C-alpha positions as CSV (number, residue, x, y, z in Angstrom):
1,M,100.1,85.0,77.3
2,S,96.8,85.9,78.8
3,T,94.3,89.2,78.2
4,I,92.0,91.1,79.8
5,T,90.3,93.5,77.3
6,Y,88.2,96.2,79.1
7,H,85.7,98.2,76.9
8,Q,84.5,101.6,78.4
9,P,81.2,103.6,77.7
10,D,82.5,105.9,75.6
11,G,84.0,103.4,73.1
12,Q,87.5,103.6,74.1
13,T,89.5,100.2,74.8
14,Q,92.3,98.9,76.9
15,V,94.0,95.5,76.8
16,L,95.8,94.3,79.7
17,E,98.3,91.5,79.3
18,L,98.9,89.1,82.5
19,D,101.9,87.1,83.5
20,Q,100.0,85.2,85.8
21,P,96.7,84.4,86.6
22,E,94.9,87.9,87.9
23,R,91.1,88.2,88.9
24,I,89.7,90.7,86.4
25,M,89.2,93.8,89.5
26,Q,92.6,93.5,90.8
27,A,94.4,93.7,87.4
28,A,91.8,96.7,86.9
29,L,93.0,98.6,90.0
30,K,96.4,98.0,89.4
31,N,96.8,99.4,86.0
32,S,94.3,102.2,86.5
33,V,91.3,100.9,84.7
34,P,88.7,103.7,84.6
35,G,85.1,102.5,85.5
36,I,86.4,99.8,88.4
37,V,86.5,100.8,91.5
38,G,86.7,97.8,93.9
39,E,85.8,99.6,97.3
40,C,85.6,96.0,99.1
41,G,88.7,94.4,97.7
42,G,87.7,91.4,96.2
43,Q,85.6,90.2,98.7
44,A,82.3,90.3,96.6
45,M,80.9,92.7,99.6
46,C,79.9,96.2,97.2
47,A,79.7,95.0,93.5
48,T,82.0,97.9,92.5
49,C,83.4,95.9,90.4
50,H,80.4,95.1,88.2
51,V,81.3,94.1,84.3
52,Y,79.4,92.4,81.5
53,V,81.1,89.8,80.3
54,R,81.1,89.5,76.3
55,E,78.9,86.4,75.0
56,E,81.5,84.4,73.7
57,Y,83.4,84.4,77.3
58,L,80.1,83.0,79.2
59,D,80.5,79.4,79.1
60,A,84.1,79.5,80.3
61,L,83.0,81.3,83.5
62,P,82.6,79.6,86.8
63,E,79.3,79.3,88.5
64,I,77.8,82.5,90.3
65,S,78.4,81.8,94.3
66,E,75.4,83.0,96.4
67,D,77.5,85.8,97.5
68,E,77.8,87.1,94.1
69,E,74.5,86.4,93.3
70,E,73.0,88.4,96.3
71,M,76.1,91.5,95.3
72,L,74.9,91.8,91.3
73,E,70.9,92.6,93.1
74,V,72.2,95.8,93.9
75,T,74.5,97.1,91.3
76,A,74.6,100.8,90.1
77,S,74.0,100.0,86.5
78,E,71.6,97.6,85.5
79,R,72.1,94.0,85.8
80,D,72.1,92.2,83.0
81,E,70.6,88.3,84.1
82,R,73.3,86.6,81.8
83,R,76.6,88.8,81.2
84,S,76.6,90.6,84.7
85,R,79.4,89.5,86.9
86,L,81.6,91.0,89.9
87,G,85.4,91.4,88.1
88,C,86.6,90.3,91.5
89,Q,85.2,86.7,91.4
90,I,86.9,85.8,87.7
91,E,90.2,85.0,87.5
92,V,91.8,85.0,83.6
93,G,94.9,82.9,82.8
94,G,94.4,79.8,84.5
95,P,93.1,76.8,83.0
96,G,90.2,77.3,81.0
97,L,90.2,81.1,80.9
98,E,93.4,82.4,79.1
99,S,91.7,85.6,78.1
100,I,88.2,87.5,78.5
101,E,86.5,90.8,77.1
102,V,84.4,92.8,79.2
103,D,82.1,95.9,79.4
104,V,83.0,98.3,82.2
105,P,78.9,99.8,83.4
106,E,78.4,103.5,82.8
107,E,78.4,103.9,86.9
108,Q,79.6,101.8,89.9
109,I,78.4,103.6,92.7
């Protein structure tokens, strides 16, 4: 079973079990995870699904696209050059990335 673990700024943690591959943002919205807004619906056009990926998962991630790179330049919370990603661009549960843990930023908008 694939999982996404969301770590909140206040120390709370929410673990979602996935029945099928799903993007970090979509799973968060379906399960009312606090701090993930997803205003653009997953089009990499708003940066309101910004997350900090935990170090041990970074090597399994796909390359950052130009669109994602642009959006990461305008995040509400400070960007971490290595760990910041858009949750709408990372699919969990497929080949190469069965599980992931992310930290949700203090603010998205």
